[in-house]
C-alpha positions in Angstrom: 15.0 -27.0 -24.0 12.5 -25.1 -26.0 9.4 -26.8 -24.4 11.3 -26.2 -20.9 11.3 -22.5 -21.9 7.4 -22.6 -22.8 6.5 -24.1 -19.3 8.7 -21.4 -17.6 6.9 -18.8 -19.6 3.7 -20.3 -18.8 4.5 -20.5 -15.0 5.4 -16.8 -15.1 2.1 -15.6 -16.7 0.0 -18.0 -14.1 2.2 -16.4 -11.0 1.9 -12.8 -12.2 -1.9 -12.0 -13.1 -0.8 -8.4 -13.0 1.7 -8.7 -16.0 1.2 -7.1 -19.3 0.3 -10.5 -20.9 -3.0 -10.8 -19.0 -3.8 -6.9 -19.5 -3.6 -6.8 -23.3 -5.9 -8.3 -26.3 -4.5 -10.9 -28.8 -0.8 -9.9 -29.8 -0.7 -8.1 -33.1 2.7 -8.5 -35.0 4.7 -5.5 -34.5 5.2 -2.9 -37.4 8.8 -2.0 -37.6 8.5 1.9 -37.6 10.8 4.0 -35.9 8.0 5.4 -33.6 7.6 1.7 -32.5 11.1 0.6 -31.9 12.3 3.9 -30.2 9.9 3.2 -27.4 12.5 1.6 -25.7 12.0 -0.3 -22.5 8.4 0.2 -23.2 8.6 -2.4 -26.0 11.9 -4.4 -24.9 11.1 -4.5 -21.4 13.5 -4.1 -18.4 16.2 -6.3 -17.4 16.3 -7.9 -14.0 19.0 -6.1 -11.8 20.3 -6.2 -8.2 20.0 -10.0 -8.0 21.0 -11.5 -4.5 20.5 -14.6 -2.3 19.0 -15.1 0.8 21.8 -16.2 3.1 19.9 -19.6 3.8 19.9 -20.2 -0.2 16.2 -20.7 -0.6 15.4 -17.6 -2.1 16.4 -15.1 -4.7 15.5 -11.5 -4.8 15.9 -9.0 -7.5 14.4 -5.8 -8.9 12.4 -5.9 -12.0 9.7 -3.6 -13.7 7.0 -4.5 -16.4 7.1 -3.1 -19.5 4.1 -1.2 -19.4 4.7 0.5 -16.1 5.5 4.5 -16.4 8.9 5.4 -17.3 9.9 7.2 -14.1 8.3 4.3 -12.0 10.9 2.8 -9.6 12.0 -0.8 -10.0 10.2 -3.2 -7.7 11.5 -6.0 -5.6 10.6 -9.9 -6.6 11.1 -13.0 -4.9 11.4 -16.5 -6.3 12.2 -19.7 -4.8 15.6 -21.7 -5.5 13.6 -24.3 -7.4 11.9 -21.4 -9.5 8.6 -21.3 -7.8 6.8 -18.7 -6.2 7.7 -15.7 -8.2 6.1 -12.7 -6.3 6.3 -9.0 -6.4 7.2 -7.7 -2.6 5.4 -4.5 -1.2 7.8 -2.1 0.2 7.1 -3.0 3.6 7.5 -6.6 2.7 11.0 -5.6 1.0 12.4 -4.4 3.8 11.8 -7.3 6.2 12.6 -9.5 3.4 15.6 -8.6 1.0 18.9 -8.8 2.2 20.5 -5.2 1.9 23.8 -4.5 0.3 26.5 -3.7 3.0 29.0 -5.4 4.9 28.4 -8.9 6.3 29.5 -10.2 9.4 32.2 -12.9 9.5 29.8 -15.4 10.4 27.4 -14.5 7.9 24.3 -13.8 10.0 24.3 -10.1 9.8 24.4 -7.1 7.6 25.3 -3.6 8.3 23.9 -0.8 5.9 22.9 2.3 5.8 19.1 3.9 4.5 18.2 7.6 4.5 21.6 8.7 6.5 21.0 6.2 9.4 22.6 2.9 10.2 20.9 -0.3 10.5 21.9 -4.1 11.3 19.9 -6.7 9.2 19.7 -10.3 10.8 19.4 -13.0 8.0 17.9 -15.4 10.1 15.1 -13.5 11.6 14.5 -11.3 8.7 14.6 -8.3 10.9 16.2 -4.8 10.8 17.5 -3.1 13.7 18.0 0.9 13.6 21.1 1.9 15.3 21.2 5.6 14.9 18.5 8.2 14.5 19.8 11.5 13.9 19.8 14.4 11.7 23.2 14.0 11.0 24.3 11.9 7.9 26.0 8.6 9.1 27.7 6.7 6.3 30.4 4.1 5.4 29.4 1.6 8.1 31.8 -1.2 9.2 32.2 -4.1 11.7 35.3 -3.6 13.8 37.7 -6.7 13.7 36.5 -8.3 16.9 32.6 -8.1 15.5 31.3 -6.9 18.5 31.2 -3.1 17.7 30.6 -1.0 14.5 32.5 2.2 13.3 31.1 4.8 10.8 31.3 8.2 9.4 29.7 11.6 10.9 30.5 14.8 10.1 33.8 14.0 8.6 34.8 12.0 11.8 35.1 8.5 12.5 32.9 6.8 15.7 32.8 3.5 17.4 29.5 2.2 18.8 29.3 -1.1 20.4 26.4 -3.3 19.4 25.2 -4.2 23.0 24.2 -0.6 23.6 27.5 1.0 25.2 28.9 4.4 24.8 29.5 6.2 21.5 33.1 7.0 21.3 34.6 9.8 19.0 38.0 8.3 17.6 39.3 11.2 15.3 39.1 15.1 15.5 39.2 16.4 12.1 38.6 19.9 11.9 37.7 21.4 8.1 38.8 24.8 7.1 42.2 25.1 8.9 43.1 25.6 12.5 40.5 28.4 13.2 37.3 26.5 12.2 35.1 25.0 14.7 35.6 21.5 16.1 32.9 19.1 15.4 30.0 18.5 17.8 31.0 16.8 21.0 34.7 17.7 20.5 36.8 19.8 22.4 38.1 23.0 20.7 42.1 23.0 20.6 43.4 26.1 18.9 42.5 29.1 16.8 40.6 31.7 17.9 36.6 31.6 17.9 34.2 34.3 18.6 33.9 33.4 22.3 37.9 33.8 22.5 37.9 37.1 20.8 35.4 38.5 23.2 37.3 37.5 26.3 35.3 34.2 26.9 36.8 30.7 27.9 39.3 29.5 25.4 42.9 30.7 24.4 43.3 34.3 23.4 44.8 35.6 20.2 48.0 37.9 20.5 47.3 41.1 18.9 49.8 44.0 17.9 52.4 45.5 20.1 49.8 48.2 21.0 46.9 45.8 21.6 49.3 43.8 24.1 50.3 46.9 25.9 46.9 48.2 26.6 45.9 44.5 27.5 48.7 44.4 30.0 48.0 47.6 31.5 44.2 46.8 31.9 44.9 43.4 33.8 47.1 45.3 36.2 44.6 47.9 36.7 41.5 46.4 37.3 40.9 43.3 39.5 37.6 42.2 37.9 40.0 41.8 34.5 42.6 40.1 36.5 40.4 37.5 38.1 38.8 36.6 34.7 41.9 36.0 33.1 43.1 33.8 35.9 40.0 31.7 35.7 40.4 31.7 31.8 44.3 30.4 32.4 42.9 27.6 34.8 40.4 26.4 32.7 42.6 26.4 29.6 45.4 24.5 31.6 42.6 21.9 32.6 41.5 21.3 29.1 44.9 20.7 27.8 45.7 18.2 30.7 42.5 16.6 29.7 42.7 16.6 26.0 45.3 13.8 24.8 44.2 13.7 21.0 45.7 16.3 18.8 43.0 17.6 16.2 43.6 17.2 12.5 43.1 20.7 10.8 42.5 20.3 7.1 43.5 22.9 5.1 40.8 25.2 3.5 39.4 23.9 0.5 40.7 20.4 1.2 38.3 17.5 2.8 38.5 14.2 4.2 36.5 11.2 3.3 36.9 7.4 3.2 37.7 6.9 6.9 38.8 3.2 7.8 39.8 1.9 11.2 42.7 -0.5 11.4 42.1 -3.8 12.5 44.1 -3.1 15.9 42.0 0.0 16.2 45.4 1.9 16.7 45.1 4.3 13.7 42.6 5.4 11.3 43.3 5.4 7.3 41.7 8.6 5.8 41.9 10.1 2.3 42.4 13.8 1.9 41.2 15.3 -1.2 42.8 18.6 -2.7 40.8 20.6 -5.4 42.9 21.7 -8.6 44.2 24.9 -7.9 42.6 27.3 -10.4 41.0 24.7 -12.0 37.7 26.1 -14.3 34.5 24.1 -14.5 32.4 24.2 -17.5 28.5 25.4 -17.0 25.7 23.6 -19.0 22.6 26.1 -19.7 19.4 24.2 -18.9 16.7 26.0 -20.8 13.5 24.0 -20.1 13.2 24.3 -16.4 10.3 24.3 -14.0 11.2 27.9 -13.1 11.0 29.1 -16.6 14.3 30.6 -16.3 17.7 29.3 -17.5 19.4 27.6 -14.9 22.8 26.6 -15.0 24.2 23.1 -14.4 27.7 22.7 -13.0 29.8 20.5 -15.0 33.5 19.1 -15.1 36.4 20.9 -16.2 38.4 19.9 -19.4 41.2 17.6 -20.0 44.9 19.0 -19.0 43.5 21.3 -16.5 44.9 21.4 -12.8 43.1 17.9 -11.3 42.0 17.5 -8.0 44.3 14.9 -6.2 44.2 12.8 -3.2 46.4 11.7 -0.5 46.2 8.9 2.1 46.7 9.7 5.4 47.3 7.6 8.9 45.7 8.9 11.8 47.1 7.7 15.2 43.6 7.1 17.0 45.3 7.8 20.4 47.4 10.9 19.9 45.6 12.3 16.7 49.1 12.5 15.1 48.8 12.5 11.3 51.3 10.9 8.9 50.6 10.9 5.0 51.5 7.6 3.4 54.8 7.7 1.7 54.5 6.0 -1.6 58.4 6.0 -1.9 58.4 7.3 -5.6 60.8 10.4 -5.3 61.4 12.7 -7.9 64.7 12.1 -9.5 64.6 13.5 -12.8 62.9 15.3 -15.4 60.6 12.9 -16.8 60.9 12.3 -20.7 58.5 14.0 -23.1 55.1 11.9 -23.3 54.3 12.9 -26.6 56.8 10.3 -27.8 54.9 7.4 -29.8 54.4 4.3 -28.0 56.9 1.4 -27.8 56.1 -2.0 -26.5 57.8 -2.6 -22.9 60.5 -4.9 -22.6 58.6 -8.5 -22.7 61.0 -10.0 -20.1 60.7 -7.1 -17.7 56.8 -7.5 -18.0 56.9 -11.1 -17.0 58.8 -10.7 -13.9 56.8 -7.8 -12.8 60.1 -5.3 -12.4 60.3 -1.7 -13.4 62.2 -1.3 -16.6 65.6 0.4 -16.4 63.8 3.5 -18.0 61.4 3.7 -15.3 63.7 5.8 -12.8 63.4 8.6 -15.3 59.7 7.9 -15.7 59.2 8.5 -12.0 60.4 11.9 -11.9 57.8 14.9 -11.1 54.8 12.7 -11.4 51.8 12.5 -9.0 50.9 9.2 -7.7 47.1 8.3 -6.6 46.6 5.7 -3.9 43.6 3.6 -3.7 41.8 0.3 -3.0 43.2 -0.3 0.7 42.6 -3.8 1.6 43.4 -5.5 4.8 44.0 -9.4 5.1 41.4 -11.2 7.1 43.5 -11.8 10.0 44.1 -8.0 10.4 48.0 -8.2 10.2 48.7 -6.7 6.6 47.3 -4.1 4.4 47.9 -3.7 0.5 46.8 -1.0 -1.8 47.1 0.1 -5.3 48.8 3.3 -6.6 48.5 4.6 -10.1 50.8 7.5 -11.6 49.0 10.4 -12.8 50.1 10.1 -16.2 48.4 6.7 -16.5 51.5 4.9 -17.4 52.3 2.8 -14.4 50.6 1.3 -11.3 51.8 -0.3 -8.5 50.7 -2.8 -5.8 52.2 -1.7 -2.3 52.1 -3.2 1.3 51.4 -0.4 4.0 53.0 -0.3 7.5 50.3 1.8 9.4 52.7 2.6 12.0 55.5 4.4 10.0 52.9 5.2 6.9 55.5 4.0 4.7 55.1 1.5 1.8 56.8 -1.5 0.2 56.4 -2.1 -3.5 55.6 -5.5 -4.4 54.4 -5.2 -8.1 55.1 -2.8 -10.4 53.3 -2.6 -14.3 54.4 -0.2 -16.8 52.7 0.7 -20.3 54.1 3.0 -22.6 50.4 3.7 -23.9 48.3 3.8 -20.7 47.2 1.4 -17.8 43.8 -0.2 -18.3 41.8 -3.4 -19.4 39.4 -5.2 -17.6 40.0 -5.9 -14.0 43.1 -3.2 -13.8 41.8 -2.1 -10.2 41.1 -5.6 -9.1 42.9 -6.4 -5.7 42.1 -8.7 -2.8 43.5 -11.0 -0.3 43.4 -14.9 -0.5 42.1 -16.7 2.7 45.9 -18.2 3.6 46.6 -14.2 4.5 49.9 -14.4 2.7 49.1 -13.8 -1.3 47.0 -11.2 -2.7 45.2 -11.7 -6.2 45.1 -9.1 -9.2 44.4 -9.0 -12.8 47.0 -7.6 -15.0 47.8 -7.2 -18.9 51.5 -8.2 -18.5 51.2 -10.8 -21.4 49.0 -8.7 -23.6 45.4 -10.0 -22.3 43.8 -9.6 -18.6 44.8 -12.4 -16.7 44.7 -13.5 -12.8 48.0 -13.4 -10.7 48.4 -14.2 -7.3 51.5 -12.9 -5.5 52.9 -13.4 -1.6 53.3 -10.1 0.3 56.8 -12.0 1.6 58.1 -10.3 -2.0 58.4 -13.4 -3.7 57.7 -13.3 -7.5 54.0 -13.3 -8.7 52.4 -16.2 -10.3 50.4 -16.0 -13.4 47.2 -18.4 -13.0 45.4 -18.1 -16.5 46.9 -17.7 -19.7 45.7 -17.4 -23.4 44.2 -15.1 -25.8 41.1 -14.2 -23.9 40.1 -12.1 -20.8 39.4 -12.7 -17.5 36.4 -10.2 -17.0 35.4 -10.8 -13.3 37.2 -12.3 -10.2 35.3 -13.4 -6.7 36.5 -15.7 -3.9 33.9 -18.7 -3.4 31.6 -18.4 -0.4 33.4 -21.3 1.2 36.9 -19.8 0.3 38.4 -22.7 -1.3 38.4 -21.6 -5.0 38.1 -18.7 -7.6 35.1 -18.0 -9.4 35.7 -16.3 -12.7 34.0 -14.8 -15.6 36.2 -15.2 -18.8 35.9 -14.8 -22.6 37.7 -18.2 -22.9 35.0 -19.6 -25.2 35.0 -16.8 -27.5 35.4 -13.0 -27.6 31.8 -12.9 -28.3 30.9 -14.9 -25.3 31.1 -14.8 -21.5 31.0 -17.7 -19.0 31.5 -18.8 -15.4 34.3 -21.0 -14.1 35.5 -22.5 -11.0 39.3 -22.5 -10.5 41.8 -23.4 -7.7 43.6 -21.0 -5.7 46.9 -22.4 -7.3 45.3 -22.1 -11.0 45.1 -25.3 -13.2 41.9 -26.8 -14.9 39.1 -24.5 -14.8 35.6 -26.1 -14.5 33.0 -24.4 -16.8 30.0 -24.0 -14.9 27.3 -22.0 -17.5 25.9 -23.5 -20.4 23.9 -21.0 -22.2 25.6 -19.1 -25.3 25.8 -15.5 -24.8 26.3 -13.5 -21.7 26.2 -14.9 -18.5 26.4 -12.9 -15.0 26.2 -15.3 -11.8 25.6 -14.7 -8.6 26.4 -18.2 -6.7 24.3 -19.2 -3.7 25.7 -19.1 -0.2 25.6 -22.8 -0.2 27.1 -22.9 -3.9 24.8 -25.5 -4.8 22.5 -22.9 -7.2 23.2 -20.2 -9.7 21.3 -17.0 -10.2 22.2 -16.0 -13.8 21.1 -12.8 -15.5 21.8 -14.1 -19.0 20.9 -12.4 -22.8 21.6 -13.4 -26.4 22.2 -11.7 -29.5 18.4 -11.2 -30.1 17.1 -12.2 -26.6 17.3 -9.3 -24.0 18.3 -10.2 -20.4 16.4 -12.5 -18.1 16.6 -14.0 -14.9 17.6 -17.9 -15.0 18.3 -20.4 -12.0 20.5 -23.2 -12.5 22.3 -26.3 -10.4 26.2 -24.8 -9.9 27.6 -27.6 -11.8 29.1 -28.1 -15.1 26.1 -28.9 -18.2 23.5 -28.0 -15.9 20.2 -27.0 -17.6 18.9 -23.7 -16.6 15.2 -22.5 -15.9 14.0 -19.2 -17.1 12.2 -17.3 -14.4 11.5 -13.7 -16.3 10.2 -12.7 -19.6 10.5 -9.2 -19.7 9.9 -8.0 -23.6 6.2 -7.2 -24.7 4.5 -9.8 -26.8 4.7 -7.4 -29.4 8.5 -7.5 -29.6 8.2 -11.2 -29.4 6.2 -11.1 -32.6 9.2 -10.2 -34.6 11.6 -12.4 -36.0 14.6 -10.6 -34.8 17.9 -12.0 -36.0 21.1 -13.3 -34.5 23.6 -11.2 -36.7 26.4 -13.2 -38.2 29.9 -12.5 -36.7 32.5 -12.0 -39.8 36.1 -10.8 -39.8 37.6 -8.9 -42.8 41.4 -7.8 -42.9 42.4 -4.5 -42.2 45.2 -2.7 -43.8 48.0 -3.8 -41.4 46.6 -7.3 -41.8 44.7 -7.2 -38.4 41.3 -9.5 -38.5 38.7 -6.9 -37.4 35.3 -8.4 -36.1 32.0 -7.1 -37.3 28.2 -8.1 -36.8 26.3 -8.1 -40.3 22.7 -7.3 -41.2 22.3 -8.4 -44.8 18.9 -8.5 -46.4 17.9 -11.9 -48.0 17.6 -10.8 -51.3 20.3 -8.2 -51.2 21.2 -6.9 -54.7 24.6 -6.4 -56.2 25.1 -2.3 -56.4 23.0 -1.7 -53.2 23.4 0.6 -50.4 25.1 0.0 -46.8 25.5 1.7 -43.6 28.4 1.2 -41.2 27.4 1.5 -37.5 30.0 2.9 -35.0 29.5 1.9 -31.4 30.2 4.7 -28.9 32.4 4.6 -25.5 35.4 3.7 -27.9 36.6 1.2 -25.0 33.2 -1.1 -25.3 32.4 -4.0 -27.2 29.3 -4.7 -29.6 30.3 -7.5 -31.8 29.2 -10.4 -29.6 26.3 -12.8 -28.9 24.6 -11.2 -26.3 22.1 -8.2 -25.9 23.6 -5.1 -27.1 23.1 -1.9 -25.1 22.5 -0.7 -28.2 19.0 -2.4 -28.9 17.5 0.6 -30.5 20.1 0.6 -33.0 19.9 -3.2 -33.5 16.0 -3.0 -34.0 16.8 0.3 -36.3 19.0 -1.8 -38.5 16.3 -4.5 -39.0 14.3 -1.5 -40.4 17.2 -0.7 -42.6 17.4 -4.3 -43.8 13.8 -4.4 -44.7 14.3 -1.2 -46.9 17.4 -2.8 -48.9 20.3 -1.6 -46.8 23.1 -3.9 -45.8 24.5 -2.9 -42.0 27.9 -3.5 -40.8 28.6 -3.0 -36.9 32.2 -3.4 -36.3 34.5 -3.7 -33.2 37.3 -1.4 -34.3 40.6 -0.7 -32.8 40.4 0.4 -29.1 37.1 -1.6 -28.6 36.8 -3.7 -25.4 37.4 -7.5 -25.4 40.5 -8.2 -27.5 43.5 -7.4 -25.3 46.2 -4.8 -24.7 47.5 -4.4 -28.3 43.7 -3.5 -29.4 42.8 -1.7 -26.9 45.9 0.8 -26.9 45.7 0.7 -31.0 44.4 4.6 -30.9 47.2 5.9 -28.5 48.0 9.5 -29.6 45.9 9.2 -32.6 42.2 9.0 -31.9 40.7 9.0 -35.8 43.8 7.0 -36.7 43.6 2.9 -36.9 40.0 3.0 -35.4 39.0 5.3 -38.7 41.0 3.3 -41.0 39.1 0.2 -39.7 35.8 1.7 -40.8 37.3 2.7 -44.1 38.6 -1.0 -44.6 35.2 -2.0 -43.9 33.7 -0.1 -46.7 36.0 -1.4 -48.8 35.4 -5.3 -47.6 31.6 -4.2 -48.2 32.1 -3.4 -51.9 34.6 -6.1 -52.7 32.9 -9.1 -50.7 29.1 -7.9 -50.8 29.0 -5.9 -53.9 27.9 -2.7 -52.3 27.9 0.6 -54.5 30.9 2.3 -53.3 29.1 5.5 -53.7 26.1 4.6 -51.5 28.0 3.7 -48.1 26.8 5.7 -45.0 28.2 6.0 -41.6 26.6 7.0 -38.2 27.0 6.6 -34.4 26.9 8.2 -31.3 29.4 9.8 -28.8 32.8 8.2 -29.8 30.4 6.8 -32.7 29.6 10.5 -33.6 33.5 11.6 -33.1 34.5 8.4 -35.9 31.6 9.8 -38.4 33.0 13.5 -38.1 36.3 12.3 -39.2 34.8 9.8 -41.8 33.0 12.7 -43.4 35.9 15.1 -43.0 39.1 13.0 -43.9 37.7 10.3 -46.2 34.9 12.3 -47.9 35.1 10.0 -51.0 34.3 6.9 -48.8 31.4 8.0 -47.2 28.3 9.8 -49.0 26.5 10.3 -46.0 26.8 10.6 -42.2 25.0 11.3 -39.0 27.2 12.4 -35.8 25.1 12.0 -32.8 26.2 14.0 -29.5 29.8 13.8 -31.0 33.0 15.0 -29.9 34.2 17.6 -31.9 37.4 18.7 -30.3 39.1 16.5 -27.7 40.8 19.5 -25.9 37.3 20.4 -24.7 36.5 16.7 -23.2 37.2 15.5 -19.7 40.6 14.4 -18.2 39.9 10.8 -16.9 39.6 9.7 -20.4 41.2 11.7 -22.8 44.6 12.1 -21.0 44.9 8.2 -21.1 45.0 8.4 -24.7 46.3 11.8 -26.0 48.4 13.0 -22.9 47.6 16.5 -21.8 47.0 19.0 -24.8 49.5 21.4 -23.5 52.2 18.7 -23.5 51.1 16.8 -26.8 49.2 19.3 -29.2 49.8 17.4 -32.1 48.3 14.5 -30.7 45.0 16.5 -29.9 45.1 18.6 -33.4 45.2 15.3 -35.3 42.6 13.7 -33.6 40.1 16.3 -33.4 37.4 16.5 -36.2 37.2 20.4 -35.9 40.5 21.0 -37.5 39.5 18.9 -40.7 35.9 20.1 -41.0 37.3 21.9 -44.4 36.9 18.5 -46.1 33.3 17.9 -45.8 31.8 16.7 -49.4 28.9 14.4 -48.4 25.6 15.1 -46.4 26.1 15.5 -42.8 23.7 15.6 -39.8 24.5 16.5 -36.5 22.3 15.7 -33.4 23.0 16.8 -29.7 21.2 17.1 -26.6 21.5 20.8 -24.9 22.0 19.4 -21.5 24.7 16.8 -22.2 27.0 17.2 -19.1 29.0 14.3 -20.8 30.0 15.8 -24.5 29.0 19.0 -24.0 26.4 20.8 -26.5 29.3 23.3 -26.7 31.3 20.8 -29.0 28.4 20.8 -31.4 28.0 24.7 -31.4 31.6 25.5 -32.0 31.6 22.9 -35.1 28.5 24.7 -36.4 30.6 27.8 -36.1 33.4 26.4 -37.8 31.2 24.9 -40.6 29.6 28.5 -41.3 32.8 30.0 -41.4 34.1 27.7 -44.0 30.8 28.3 -46.0 29.6 24.5 -45.8 25.8 24.1 -46.9 25.6 20.6 -46.9 25.1 19.9 -43.3 22.2 20.3 -40.4 22.0 20.6 -36.8 19.3 18.9 -34.8 19.1 19.9 -30.9 17.3 18.3 -28.2 16.7 20.8 -25.3 15.7 18.6 -22.6 18.1 15.4 -23.4 21.2 14.8 -21.8 24.1 12.5 -23.4 22.0 9.4 -23.2 18.1 10.5 -24.5 15.2 9.4 -22.1 12.1 10.4 -23.9 10.9 8.1 -26.8 9.9 11.3 -28.7 13.3 12.6 -28.7 14.7 9.3 -29.8 12.0 8.9 -32.8 12.8 12.5 -34.1 16.4 12.0 -34.0 16.0 8.3 -36.0 13.7 9.9 -38.3 16.2 12.3 -39.2 19.0 9.8 -39.7 16.7 7.5 -41.8 15.7 10.5 -44.0 19.6 11.4 -44.3 20.2 7.8 -45.8 17.1 7.9 -47.7 18.2 11.1 -49.5 21.6 10.4 -50.2 22.2 6.5 -50.5 19.0 5.1 -52.1 18.8 4.2 -55.7 15.9 3.9 -58.2 15.2 0.3 -57.4 15.5 1.0 -53.6 13.3 4.0 -53.8 10.8 2.5 -55.3 10.8 -0.5 -53.1 10.9 1.9 -49.9 7.7 4.1 -51.4 5.6 0.5 -52.0 6.4 -0.2 -48.3 5.7 3.2 -47.1 2.5 2.8 -49.0 1.6 -0.6 -47.1 2.3 0.9 -43.7 0.1 4.0 -44.5 -2.7 1.9 -45.7 -2.1 -0.4 -42.4 -2.4 2.6 -40.0 -5.7 3.9 -42.0 -7.3 0.5 -41.3 -6.2 0.6 -37.7 
């Protein structure tokens, strides 16, 4: 296997003379310094992305960028043969004529419909030719083939149009007018109501009725003057002709609302539209941007805060002939006042979850709730449509069948969670080729698994089962089976399987350990795989689509400098939490670690994210930083605390109504594990992390001050009432309804507990966790007269830093924090010797 990889590596060098390997002298072993490892992609390279097969299955196209190319340069397109030969970078013109674009493919798989720069194009796969279908100053979007595949439909100026592919007449199907009845009609549409300027001045069109006095003198004027009388008669005749000619009633959208996502029904008798309504009285935040081209401070519009009035959407059915509008009725009527969502979570009744029925208490829960409809999907024969509905309080979802004639729905499946609906695949919904069944993913049994259900109302069928998760579902190109990506082998790996539509035995189709993201070829004989491992960044591989097949590596993304270092595969360990749960962790332990040494606990961000696994981490800078810490004598532990992704429903919802509860106690128990099992000095443990990791760091430093001697909180949430609605309301409900959950979950309320040394780092143009979070906490610490803290600000950085200089400055501060507050005499002298060695090497260089 190693020799095969070496051959692929050499081949890539020969085929790409412009690669960095041919541009640099003999490789020097990397010096493990902050400045080096914080270079990011300039060191580790860029992962191949947007992988797609040619329709004849002979070539693979993908986007890629060399590590030595400018940071802001766009990714180039590459192509390689299915046997791994002929790797080539495409010019921009070559890519336009060769790369199958993303869009909607025709049923016969010969053409793809797509948009580019606001116009619509048709790509012919056999000829590798693109044909431009529209060329206008307007923006055309959302193109689709009609059911008969002879025409296309698309959206222009918030209306739906149909265009024949044989060059026939363009037809406007809807007459949607924004801003109310008085708004102007879209281009090409007849005006059917309201009072435009022409009507007010006596031009053609209906005139508005005035006051009694205005109507009196108007009547007198018409009776007195023949010219006025003739003009009025002419206008009335024209208006009568227009009304007789116009058969479609306009859809006047109220002011402030908008219409999008127009979909033509297969029978073309109706258009399904989504009407968006902003939250009444909602207030959005503003993020000041101080470093600008204008040299003036500029405002960046940002989100509102959790619990504020949120925008809502409704689904409407527009009759394509008459223009009549019916809003989709989800059937969940208000029946009684809902019980308080502030009550602690209790597990739903298992039997009720298994049969997919609504628990008896559900009738009360449905009271006064809003429901969002989405994911409308038509069966391939065009006879049936299903959609998903999700309660605004996040605790219920439904799969419904839609009758486009009546705009009414029928509930096919109900799922309830006393915490919140979520997990991988919670928005998955599609049709099986028999046009009778739909497939979806649910956590009904505690783990995300695949189900099917007939639309005739019969009971759903669970196709996969076990303490693992289905991460991705797709229908095979030949429509004979499912392709699944799952964690069946291990929570720490992802593999690709084939499975019959009725369930049963799964066939494992990938062999390489780690994470395998597969794109199968149209002929299903080959796989294009983006695969990574613990110490190997993502690369493109090609392999036969069969069990046990060996994969061939196509790309080599990191620099030789990166490859010169012996990056470890961090061992995965488990320790017991106080409630008996097994908490997984990655451990970075120096070979000659001495008892009584220091340790650092890293907290990954996002909350619902997995970082204890056997693939390349999105926290790769931290991965390299942990190697630097090991060289300096630290033991590092990185855990998948409660609410991390990958471990099922109970793990996911373990923080309901208390962030900083079990997720924090898992880190405290991790510190105890380090002292009891690895001999770490309990007084020399540090903690750090960004975003959610920054939040946990603050909670640790404020509420467990005797456990962690120093902490670095990067871009942290300090008060959850100031974060966004979509994420926070899932976990803590709304602040006005569950103030207790917010107060016990927000670090700013516990700042008086700070004892150890605290570093806070935050980008000033962070549009995710606003810089205001750290500013408010700073003021709180000042008022509490705390002195053992500092705030480092980064004027040009958003939530995820972009510039290597910012990353380096931040991590130099983190390293200094741990050096100053966790090091002992033995480690300090060892560190000084290492620094002298590095300094001498730099002078020689």
